[in-house]
N, C-alpha and C positions, 0 to 999 in steps of 0.2 A: 886419047887426044893428049896431046902435048900442050904445056902452057906457054904461050908466045907473048909478045910485047903488048899485044891487045887485050890479054886478060890483066895483065900489070899495071897497064893504063887503065882499065876499067876500075878496078881495085882500090886504086890511088885516088881515082876520081869520085867512089863512091865514099870512101873513107873522110877525104876534104869535105865533100858536102855533108857527111853524118856530122863531123866535127864543128863544121860551121851552125848546123841546125841546134846542135846541142848549146853552142856558145850563144847563139841567139835567144834560144826558150831560157836558158838560165840569166840573161841579161835582162828579160821582160817577163819572167816568171811569173810573179804576182798579176799583171795582167792577163795573160793569157790564160791562169788558173782559174781568175775572176770571170774571164769571158766563157771558158768551159762550162764553169758551173752555173752561168746562167742558163745556160744550154742543157743541163742536167748531166753535164760528166764531171764527178768527181776527181781528180787527178792527184792534188796533194793528199798523202797521209794527215790523219789528225794528231799525231802525234809531233809534228814537224811544230806545232803553235803552241803558244802560251794558254794553258787550259783557263788563266783568269781573263784572256780577252776575247774567247771563244763565245759564240752564241748558242743559245740552247740546244738548238738543233745540231751543232757541230758537238756539243758535249753529248749528246744522245747518241750520235753516229760513232765518236770515239768509245763510248763505251759498248756499243752493240760490236764493234771491231775487237775490241780486248775481249769482250764475251766469246766470241767466236774462234780467238786464237786459243784462250784456255780451255775450249771444248776440243779442239784439234789435239792440243796436247795432252789432254786426260785421255783422248781416245788412243793416242799413240802409244801411250805408256800402259794402257790396259791390254793391247794389242800385243805390246812388247812382252807384259807379263805371260801372256796367253801362250805365247810363240816358246818362252823359255821352259813355262809349266810343261808342254805338250813335247819339247827336247827332251827335258827331263824324265820324263815318263817312259820316252821311246828307248832312252840309255839304258834305263834299270830294266 
């Protein structure tokens, strides 16, 4: 199936709609994030805020997010060491 003018028109319209949506979101980001937060959807990362202005709940969430990231890094490092050890043993 060849690409024709309808495909390009659809792509351009989709790109324009996406850009408009992103612009409107960024323009009203705090309002949108607050609205979604009230409905249980956490959008913004805890790292975007000043820790001194965060609530206790936000600080706890940021702490948990950091702990998760640390655990993922530690796991990845352990797996990498195991893989290197295994490949070194196979080579010997």
